[in-house]
N, CA, C, O and the ligand as a Tripos MOL2 file, in Angstrom:
@<TRIPOS>MOLECULE
protein
  225   223    57     0     0
PROTEIN
NO_CHARGES

@<TRIPOS>ATOM
      1 N          25.5210   21.2990  -33.6690 N.3       1 MET1
      2 CA         24.1640   21.9280  -33.6900 C.3       1 MET1
      3 C          23.2600   21.5450  -32.4920 C.2       1 MET1
      4 O          23.0680   20.3620  -32.2130 O.2       1 MET1
      5 N          22.7490   22.4830  -31.8410 N.am      2 ILE2
      6 CA         21.6530   21.8040  -30.4700 C.3       2 ILE2
      7 C          20.4930   22.2030  -30.9870 C.2       2 ILE2
      8 O          20.2950   23.3210  -31.4630 O.2       2 ILE2
      9 N          19.4700   21.0600  -30.8920 N.am      3 ASN3
     10 CA         18.0370   21.1990  -31.2050 C.3       3 ASN3
     11 C          17.3840   21.3760  -29.9920 C.2       3 ASN3
     12 O          17.2210   20.3200  -29.3810 O.2       3 ASN3
     13 N          16.9370   22.4210  -29.4240 N.am      4 SER4
     14 CA         16.6940   22.8590  -27.9670 C.3       4 SER4
     15 C          15.1210   22.5250  -28.2960 C.2       4 SER4
     16 O          14.4970   22.2360  -27.2750 O.2       4 SER4
     17 N          14.4840   22.5060  -29.2930 N.am      5 ALA5
     18 CA         12.9900   22.1780  -29.4710 C.3       5 ALA5
     19 C          12.4640   20.8410  -29.2250 C.2       5 ALA5
     20 O          11.2820   20.4990  -29.1820 O.2       5 ALA5
     21 N          13.6830   20.0190  -29.0450 N.am      6 GLU6
     22 CA         13.2460   18.4290  -28.9160 C.3       6 GLU6
     23 C          13.4210   17.9980  -27.3870 C.2       6 GLU6
     24 O          13.4720   16.8300  -27.0000 O.2       6 GLU6
     25 N          13.4940   18.9980  -26.6790 N.am      7 SER7
     26 CA         13.4140   18.5820  -25.2340 C.3       7 SER7
     27 C          12.0210   17.9940  -24.6730 C.2       7 SER7
     28 O          11.0060   18.5510  -25.0890 O.2       7 SER7
     29 N          11.8950   17.0790  -23.9020 N.am      8 GLU8
     30 CA         10.7670   16.3410  -23.5660 C.3       8 GLU8
     31 C          10.2030   17.0870  -22.2720 C.2       8 GLU8
     32 O          10.8160   17.7630  -21.4460 O.2       8 GLU8
     33 N           8.7650   16.7400  -22.3500 N.am      9 PRO9
     34 CA          8.2240   17.4610  -21.2330 C.3       9 PRO9
     35 C           8.5160   16.6250  -20.0800 C.2       9 PRO9
     36 O           8.5900   15.3960  -20.0530 O.2       9 PRO9
     37 N           8.6870   17.5480  -19.0240 N.am     10 GLU10
     38 CA          9.1320   16.9820  -17.7240 C.3      10 GLU10
     39 C           8.2260   15.9030  -17.1510 C.2      10 GLU10
     40 O           8.7150   14.9060  -16.6180 O.2      10 GLU10
     41 N           6.8570   16.0950  -17.2590 N.am     11 SER11
     42 CA          6.2000   15.1700  -16.8230 C.3      11 SER11
     43 C           6.4380   13.6700  -17.3950 C.2      11 SER11
     44 O           6.1080   12.7250  -16.6790 O.2      11 SER11
     45 N           6.8830   13.4890  -18.4000 N.am     12 LEU12
     46 CA          6.9400   12.2260  -19.1960 C.3      12 LEU12
     47 C           8.3450   11.5450  -18.4420 C.2      12 LEU12
     48 O           8.5630   10.3370  -18.5360 O.2      12 LEU12
     49 N           9.0980   12.3020  -17.8230 N.am     13 ILE13
     50 CA         10.3840   11.8370  -17.4710 C.3      13 ILE13
     51 C          10.2000   11.3690  -15.9730 C.2      13 ILE13
     52 O           9.8940   12.1510  -15.0730 O.2      13 ILE13
     53 N          10.4290    9.9410  -15.7840 N.am     14 GLU14
     54 CA         10.4130    9.2300  -14.4120 C.3      14 GLU14
     55 C          11.5040    9.0930  -13.7930 C.2      14 GLU14
     56 O          12.3890    8.4270  -14.3320 O.2      14 GLU14
     57 N          11.7140    9.6540  -12.5740 N.am     15 THR15
     58 CA         12.8720    9.5700  -11.6940 C.3      15 THR15
     59 C          13.2160    8.0560  -11.1710 C.2      15 THR15
     60 O          12.3140    7.3550  -10.7110 O.2      15 THR15
     61 N          14.3790    7.6510  -11.2500 N.am     16 PRO16
     62 CA         14.5630    6.4050  -10.6940 C.3      16 PRO16
     63 C          13.8570    6.0110   -9.2840 C.2      16 PRO16
     64 O          13.5850    4.8450   -8.9980 O.2      16 PRO16
     65 N          13.6210    7.0090   -8.5230 N.am     17 GLU17
     66 CA         12.8040    7.0310   -7.2280 C.3      17 GLU17
     67 C          11.2550    6.5720   -7.5140 C.2      17 GLU17
     68 O          10.5790    5.7600   -6.8820 O.2      17 GLU17
     69 N          10.9340    7.2900   -8.5810 N.am     18 GLU18
     70 CA          9.4720    6.9790   -9.0070 C.3      18 GLU18
     71 C           9.1490    5.7490   -9.5400 C.2      18 GLU18
     72 O           8.1440    5.0890   -9.2770 O.2      18 GLU18
     73 N          10.4130    5.3480  -10.6190 N.am     19 ARG19
     74 CA         10.0610    3.8900  -11.1170 C.3      19 ARG19
     75 C          10.3960    2.9560   -9.9020 C.2      19 ARG19
     76 O           9.7880    1.8970  -10.0620 O.2      19 ARG19
     77 N          11.0860    2.9520   -8.8260 N.am     20 ARG20
     78 CA         11.1220    2.1490   -8.0320 C.3      20 ARG20
     79 C          10.0090    1.8430   -7.2630 C.2      20 ARG20
     80 O           9.6550    0.7020   -6.9680 O.2      20 ARG20
     81 N           9.3270    3.1320   -6.8620 N.am     21 GLU21
     82 CA          7.8920    3.1910   -6.1450 C.3      21 GLU21
     83 C           6.7290    2.5610   -6.6710 C.2      21 GLU21
     84 O           5.7860    2.0450   -6.0710 O.2      21 GLU21
     85 N           7.0020    2.7180   -8.1820 N.am     22 ARG22
     86 CA          5.7770    2.2480   -8.9140 C.3      22 ARG22
     87 C           6.0680    0.6680   -8.8720 C.2      22 ARG22
     88 O           5.1480   -0.1040   -8.6030 O.2      22 ARG22
     89 N           7.0900    0.2990   -9.0860 N.am     23 PHE23
     90 CA          7.5950   -1.1570   -9.2120 C.3      23 PHE23
     91 C           7.0650   -1.8020   -7.8070 C.2      23 PHE23
     92 O           6.2660   -2.7380   -7.8020 O.2      23 PHE23
     93 N           7.5040   -1.3030   -6.8030 N.am     24 LEU24
     94 CA          7.1170   -1.8670   -5.3110 C.3      24 LEU24
     95 C           5.6330   -1.8810   -5.1650 C.2      24 LEU24
     96 O           4.9930   -2.8140   -4.6810 O.2      24 LEU24
     97 N           5.0720   -0.6030   -5.6910 N.am     25 LEU25
     98 CA          3.5280   -0.7260   -5.5820 C.3      25 LEU25
     99 C           3.0330   -1.8670   -6.1930 C.2      25 LEU25
    100 O           2.4130   -2.6940   -5.5250 O.2      25 LEU25
    101 N           3.2630   -2.0430   -7.5920 N.am     26 GLU26
    102 CA          2.6330   -3.1320   -8.3390 C.3      26 GLU26
    103 C           2.9880   -4.5110   -7.7450 C.2      26 GLU26
    104 O           2.2540   -5.4980   -7.7920 O.2      26 GLU26
    105 N           4.2800   -4.4450   -7.1470 N.am     27 PHE27
    106 CA          4.7180   -5.7610   -6.6670 C.3      27 PHE27
    107 C           4.0600   -6.0990   -5.3690 C.2      27 PHE27
    108 O           3.7620   -7.2620   -5.0980 O.2      27 PHE27
    109 N           3.8240   -5.0690   -4.5430 N.am     28 GLU28
    110 CA          3.2320   -5.2900   -3.2550 C.3      28 GLU28
    111 C           1.7100   -5.3980   -3.4310 C.2      28 GLU28
    112 O           1.0540   -6.1700   -2.7320 O.2      28 GLU28
    113 N           1.2140   -4.7020   -4.2700 N.am     29 LYS29
    114 CA         -0.4820   -4.8290   -4.4250 C.3      29 LYS29
    115 C          -0.7290   -5.0890   -5.8810 C.2      29 LYS29
    116 O          -0.8300   -4.1670   -6.6900 O.2      29 LYS29
    117 N          -0.8280   -6.4180   -6.2200 N.am     30 PRO30
    118 CA         -0.8670   -6.9050   -7.4730 C.3      30 PRO30
    119 C          -2.3990   -6.7710   -7.9340 C.2      30 PRO30
    120 O          -2.7450   -6.7770   -9.1150 O.2      30 PRO30
    121 N          -3.2650   -6.6510   -6.8480 N.am     31 PHE31
    122 CA         -4.5710   -6.7060   -7.5140 C.3      31 PHE31
    123 C          -5.4290   -5.4050   -7.4680 C.2      31 PHE31
    124 O          -6.0000   -4.9420   -6.4800 O.2      31 PHE31
    125 N          -5.4050   -4.9190   -8.7130 N.am     32 LYS32
    126 CA         -6.1180   -3.7010   -9.0980 C.3      32 LYS32
    127 C          -7.4880   -3.7720   -9.4220 C.2      32 LYS32
    128 O          -7.8630   -4.4890  -10.3490 O.2      32 LYS32
    129 N          -8.3770   -3.0090   -8.6590 N.am     33 CYS33
    130 CA         -9.7290   -2.6180   -8.9310 C.3      33 CYS33
    131 C         -10.0240   -2.0250  -10.1450 C.2      33 CYS33
    132 O          -9.7010   -0.8390  -10.2000 O.2      33 CYS33
    133 N         -10.5660   -2.5130  -11.1850 N.am     34 GLU34
    134 CA        -10.6390   -1.9320  -12.6480 C.3      34 GLU34
    135 C         -11.7730   -0.9460  -12.4890 C.2      34 GLU34
    136 O         -11.8900   -0.0820  -13.3580 O.2      34 GLU34
    137 N         -12.4780   -0.9720  -11.6490 N.am     35 LYS35
    138 CA        -13.3710    0.1700  -11.6350 C.3      35 LYS35
    139 C         -13.0500    1.4280  -10.9910 C.2      35 LYS35
    140 O         -13.6530    2.4220  -11.3930 O.2      35 LYS35
    141 N         -12.1560    1.5590  -10.0080 N.am     36 CYS36
    142 CA        -11.7140    2.5840   -9.5170 C.3      36 CYS36
    143 C         -10.1030    2.7570   -9.3010 C.2      36 CYS36
    144 O          -9.6290    3.7080   -8.6800 O.2      36 CYS36
    145 N          -9.4210    1.8480   -9.8180 N.am     37 ASN37
    146 CA         -7.8820    1.7100   -9.9150 C.3      37 ASN37
    147 C          -7.2320    1.5360   -8.4280 C.2      37 ASN37
    148 O          -6.0450    1.7970   -8.2310 O.2      37 ASN37
    149 N          -7.8680    1.2000   -7.6770 N.am     38 GLU38
    150 CA         -7.2990    1.1570   -6.3760 C.3      38 GLU38
    151 C          -6.5900   -0.3360   -6.0490 C.2      38 GLU38
    152 O          -7.1600   -1.3970   -6.3040 O.2      38 GLU38
    153 N          -5.5000   -0.2580   -5.5550 N.am     39 ARG39
    154 CA         -4.8180   -1.3170   -5.4060 C.3      39 ARG39
    155 C          -5.0210   -2.0770   -4.0460 C.2      39 ARG39
    156 O          -5.3700   -1.4980   -3.0170 O.2      39 ARG39
    157 N          -4.7320   -3.6380   -4.1450 N.am     40 PHE40
    158 CA         -4.8210   -4.1900   -3.1010 C.3      40 PHE40
    159 C          -3.7080   -5.2210   -3.0090 C.2      40 PHE40
    160 O          -3.0710   -5.6120   -3.9880 O.2      40 PHE40
    161 N          -3.4930   -5.6990   -1.5610 N.am     41 LYS41
    162 CA         -2.3060   -6.6360   -1.6170 C.3      41 LYS41
    163 C          -2.6630   -7.9040   -1.8250 C.2      41 LYS41
    164 O          -1.8640   -8.6690   -2.3660 O.2      41 LYS41
    165 N          -4.1260   -8.4030   -1.3640 N.am     42 LYS42
    166 CA         -4.5770   -9.4930   -1.4970 C.3      42 LYS42
    167 C          -5.8420   -9.5620   -2.0100 C.2      42 LYS42
    168 O          -6.6570   -8.6730   -1.7630 O.2      42 LYS42
    169 N          -6.1840  -10.7680   -2.8850 N.am     43 LYS43
    170 CA         -7.1940  -11.0410   -3.7710 C.3      43 LYS43
    171 C          -8.5440  -10.7750   -2.7550 C.2      43 LYS43
    172 O          -9.5310  -10.1290   -3.1070 O.2      43 LYS43
    173 N          -8.3740  -11.3990   -1.4470 N.am     44 LYS44
    174 CA         -9.6380  -11.2230   -0.8320 C.3      44 LYS44
    175 C          -9.7630   -9.9860   -0.4200 C.2      44 LYS44
    176 O         -10.8970   -9.8580    0.0410 O.2      44 LYS44
    177 N          -8.9890   -8.7240   -0.3360 N.am     45 TYR45
    178 CA         -9.0980   -7.5650    0.0030 C.3      45 TYR45
    179 C          -9.8390   -6.7050   -1.2610 C.2      45 TYR45
    180 O         -10.5700   -5.7220   -1.1440 O.2      45 TYR45
    181 N          -9.5000   -7.2520   -2.2530 N.am     46 LEU46
    182 CA        -10.1320   -6.6410   -3.5850 C.3      46 LEU46
    183 C         -11.5210   -7.2040   -3.8680 C.2      46 LEU46
    184 O         -12.3600   -6.5350   -4.4710 O.2      46 LEU46
    185 N         -11.7590   -8.4610   -3.4200 N.am     47 ARG47
    186 CA        -13.0750   -8.9010   -3.4260 C.3      47 ARG47
    187 C         -13.8870   -8.3250   -2.5230 C.2      47 ARG47
    188 O         -15.0520   -8.1830   -2.8930 O.2      47 ARG47
    189 N         -13.5690   -7.9050   -1.3040 N.am     48 GLU48
    190 CA        -14.2210   -7.3170   -0.2030 C.3      48 GLU48
    191 C         -14.4520   -5.8800   -0.3550 C.2      48 GLU48
    192 O         -15.3240   -5.2730    0.2660 O.2      48 GLU48
    193 N         -13.4490   -5.2220   -1.4040 N.am     49 HIS49
    194 CA        -13.5970   -3.6850   -1.7590 C.3      49 HIS49
    195 C         -14.7070   -3.7500   -2.7060 C.2      49 HIS49
    196 O         -15.5130   -2.8250   -2.6050 O.2      49 HIS49
    197 N         -14.9240   -4.5870   -3.5590 N.am     50 LYS50
    198 CA        -15.8400   -4.5210   -4.6650 C.3      50 LYS50
    199 C         -17.1660   -4.7630   -4.0810 C.2      50 LYS50
    200 O         -18.1100   -3.9950   -4.2700 O.2      50 LYS50
    201 N         -17.2480   -5.9880   -3.2660 N.am     51 ALA51
    202 CA        -18.6570   -6.0760   -2.6130 C.3      51 ALA51
    203 C         -19.0420   -4.8210   -1.9500 C.2      51 ALA51
    204 O         -20.1900   -4.3840   -2.0270 O.2      51 ALA51
    205 N         -18.0810   -4.2220   -1.2850 N.am     52 GLU52
    206 CA        -18.7130   -3.0700   -0.4540 C.3      52 GLU52
    207 C         -18.6490   -1.7580   -1.3960 C.2      52 GLU52
    208 O         -19.7150   -1.1520   -1.5110 O.2      52 GLU52
    209 N         -17.6800   -1.3180   -1.9910 N.am     53 ILE53
    210 CA        -18.0560   -0.1980   -2.9940 C.3      53 ILE53
    211 C         -18.7110   -0.2870   -4.2820 C.2      53 ILE53
    212 O         -19.3800    0.6530   -4.7090 O.2      53 ILE53
    213 N         -18.5550   -1.3600   -4.9190 N.am     54 HIS54
    214 CA        -19.3310   -1.3240   -6.2690 C.3      54 HIS54
    215 C         -20.2790   -2.6050   -6.1240 C.2      54 HIS54
    216 O         -20.3740   -3.4750   -6.9900 O.2      54 HIS54
    217 N         -20.7970   -2.5990   -5.2080 N.am     55 SER55
    218 CA        -21.9620   -3.9170   -4.9280 C.3      55 SER55
    219 C         -23.1530   -3.8160   -5.7790 C.2      55 SER55
    220 O         -23.7660   -4.8420   -6.0720 O.2      55 SER55
    221 N         -23.6090   -2.4310   -6.2850 N.am     56 TYR56
    222 CA        -24.7110   -2.2480   -6.7980 C.3      56 TYR56
    223 C         -24.2610   -1.9380   -8.4140 C.2      56 TYR56
    224 O         -25.1230   -1.7000   -9.2600 O.2      56 TYR56
    225 ZN        -13.1620   -0.0260   -7.0320 Zn       57 ZN57
@<TRIPOS>BOND
     1     1     2 1
     2     2     3 1
     3     3     4 2
     4     3     5 am
     5     5     6 1
     6     6     7 1
     7     7     8 2
     8     7     9 am
     9     9    10 1
    10    10    11 1
    11    11    12 2
    12    11    13 am
    13    13    14 1
    14    14    15 1
    15    15    16 2
    16    15    17 am
    17    17    18 1
    18    18    19 1
    19    19    20 2
    20    19    21 am
    21    21    22 1
    22    22    23 1
    23    23    24 2
    24    23    25 am
    25    25    26 1
    26    26    27 1
    27    27    28 2
    28    27    29 am
    29    29    30 1
    30    30    31 1
    31    31    32 2
    32    31    33 am
    33    33    34 1
    34    34    35 1
    35    35    36 2
    36    35    37 am
    37    37    38 1
    38    38    39 1
    39    39    40 2
    40    39    41 am
    41    41    42 1
    42    42    43 1
    43    43    44 2
    44    43    45 am
    45    45    46 1
    46    46    47 1
    47    47    48 2
    48    47    49 am
    49    49    50 1
    50    50    51 1
    51    51    52 2
    52    51    53 am
    53    53    54 1
    54    54    55 1
    55    55    56 2
    56    55    57 am
    57    57    58 1
    58    58    59 1
    59    59    60 2
    60    59    61 am
    61    61    62 1
    62    62    63 1
    63    63    64 2
    64    63    65 am
    65    65    66 1
    66    66    67 1
    67    67    68 2
    68    67    69 am
    69    69    70 1
    70    70    71 1
    71    71    72 2
    72    71    73 am
    73    73    74 1
    74    74    75 1
    75    75    76 2
    76    75    77 am
    77    77    78 1
    78    78    79 1
    79    79    80 2
    80    79    81 am
    81    81    82 1
    82    82    83 1
    83    83    84 2
    84    83    85 am
    85    85    86 1
    86    86    87 1
    87    87    88 2
    88    87    89 am
    89    89    90 1
    90    90    91 1
    91    91    92 2
    92    91    93 am
    93    93    94 1
    94    94    95 1
    95    95    96 2
    96    95    97 am
    97    97    98 1
    98    98    99 1
    99    99   100 2
   100    99   101 am
   101   101   102 1
   102   102   103 1
   103   103   104 2
   104   103   105 am
   105   105   106 1
   106   106   107 1
   107   107   108 2
   108   107   109 am
   109   109   110 1
   110   110   111 1
   111   111   112 2
   112   111   113 am
   113   113   114 1
   114   114   115 1
   115   115   116 2
   116   115   117 am
   117   117   118 1
   118   118   119 1
   119   119   120 2
   120   119   121 am
   121   121   122 1
   122   122   123 1
   123   123   124 2
   124   123   125 am
   125   125   126 1
   126   126   127 1
   127   127   128 2
   128   127   129 am
   129   129   130 1
   130   130   131 1
   131   131   132 2
   132   131   133 am
   133   133   134 1
   134   134   135 1
   135   135   136 2
   136   135   137 am
   137   137   138 1
   138   138   139 1
   139   139   140 2
   140   139   141 am
   141   141   142 1
   142   142   143 1
   143   143   144 2
   144   143   145 am
   145   145   146 1
   146   146   147 1
   147   147   148 2
   148   147   149 am
   149   149   150 1
   150   150   151 1
   151   151   152 2
   152   151   153 am
   153   153   154 1
   154   154   155 1
   155   155   156 2
   156   155   157 am
   157   157   158 1
   158   158   159 1
   159   159   160 2
   160   159   161 am
   161   161   162 1
   162   162   163 1
   163   163   164 2
   164   163   165 am
   165   165   166 1
   166   166   167 1
   167   167   168 2
   168   167   169 am
   169   169   170 1
   170   170   171 1
   171   171   172 2
   172   171   173 am
   173   173   174 1
   174   174   175 1
   175   175   176 2
   176   175   177 am
   177   177   178 1
   178   178   179 1
   179   179   180 2
   180   179   181 am
   181   181   182 1
   182   182   183 1
   183   183   184 2
   184   183   185 am
   185   185   186 1
   186   186   187 1
   187   187   188 2
   188   187   189 am
   189   189   190 1
   190   190   191 1
   191   191   192 2
   192   191   193 am
   193   193   194 1
   194   194   195 1
   195   195   196 2
   196   195   197 am
   197   197   198 1
   198   198   199 1
   199   199   200 2
   200   199   201 am
   201   201   202 1
   202   202   203 1
   203   203   204 2
   204   203   205 am
   205   205   206 1
   206   206   207 1
   207   207   208 2
   208   207   209 am
   209   209   210 1
   210   210   211 1
   211   211   212 2
   212   211   213 am
   213   213   214 1
   214   214   215 1
   215   215   216 2
   216   215   217 am
   217   217   218 1
   218   218   219 1
   219   219   220 2
   220   219   221 am
   221   221   222 1
   222   222   223 1
   223   223   224 2
@<TRIPOS>SUBSTRUCTURE
     1 MET1         2 RESIDUE 1 A MET
     2 ILE2         6 RESIDUE 1 A ILE
     3 ASN3        10 RESIDUE 1 A ASN
     4 SER4        14 RESIDUE 1 A SER
     5 ALA5        18 RESIDUE 1 A ALA
     6 GLU6        22 RESIDUE 1 A GLU
     7 SER7        26 RESIDUE 1 A SER
     8 GLU8        30 RESIDUE 1 A GLU
     9 PRO9        34 RESIDUE 1 A PRO
    10 GLU10       38 RESIDUE 1 A GLU
    11 SER11       42 RESIDUE 1 A SER
    12 LEU12       46 RESIDUE 1 A LEU
    13 ILE13       50 RESIDUE 1 A ILE
    14 GLU14       54 RESIDUE 1 A GLU
    15 THR15       58 RESIDUE 1 A THR
    16 PRO16       62 RESIDUE 1 A PRO
    17 GLU17       66 RESIDUE 1 A GLU
    18 GLU18       70 RESIDUE 1 A GLU
    19 ARG19       74 RESIDUE 1 A ARG
    20 ARG20       78 RESIDUE 1 A ARG
    21 GLU21       82 RESIDUE 1 A GLU
    22 ARG22       86 RESIDUE 1 A ARG
    23 PHE23       90 RESIDUE 1 A PHE
    24 LEU24       94 RESIDUE 1 A LEU
    25 LEU25       98 RESIDUE 1 A LEU
    26 GLU26      102 RESIDUE 1 A GLU
    27 PHE27      106 RESIDUE 1 A PHE
    28 GLU28      110 RESIDUE 1 A GLU
    29 LYS29      114 RESIDUE 1 A LYS
    30 PRO30      118 RESIDUE 1 A PRO
    31 PHE31      122 RESIDUE 1 A PHE
    32 LYS32      126 RESIDUE 1 A LYS
    33 CYS33      130 RESIDUE 1 A CYS
    34 GLU34      134 RESIDUE 1 A GLU
    35 LYS35      138 RESIDUE 1 A LYS
    36 CYS36      142 RESIDUE 1 A CYS
    37 ASN37      146 RESIDUE 1 A ASN
    38 GLU38      150 RESIDUE 1 A GLU
    39 ARG39      154 RESIDUE 1 A ARG
    40 PHE40      158 RESIDUE 1 A PHE
    41 LYS41      162 RESIDUE 1 A LYS
    42 LYS42      166 RESIDUE 1 A LYS
    43 LYS43      170 RESIDUE 1 A LYS
    44 LYS44      174 RESIDUE 1 A LYS
    45 TYR45      178 RESIDUE 1 A TYR
    46 LEU46      182 RESIDUE 1 A LEU
    47 ARG47      186 RESIDUE 1 A ARG
    48 GLU48      190 RESIDUE 1 A GLU
    49 HIS49      194 RESIDUE 1 A HIS
    50 LYS50      198 RESIDUE 1 A LYS
    51 ALA51      202 RESIDUE 1 A ALA
    52 GLU52      206 RESIDUE 1 A GLU
    53 ILE53      210 RESIDUE 1 A ILE
    54 HIS54      214 RESIDUE 1 A HIS
    55 SER55      218 RESIDUE 1 A SER
    56 TYR56      222 RESIDUE 1 A TYR
    57 ZN57       225 GROUP 0 **** ****
């Protein structure tokens, strides 16, 4: 018996390429701005970003 109604929405399926990309992104840019979710390679960049974009 085949339960076709149980197929997952495609948007939830992550391809190996996407997983790898996400992993590399998090590995390369571990410093995330919690206000706009932008990522930075170095803590210094994040600090500069915050001072520039979220200074007020
Ligand atoms: Zn930001």
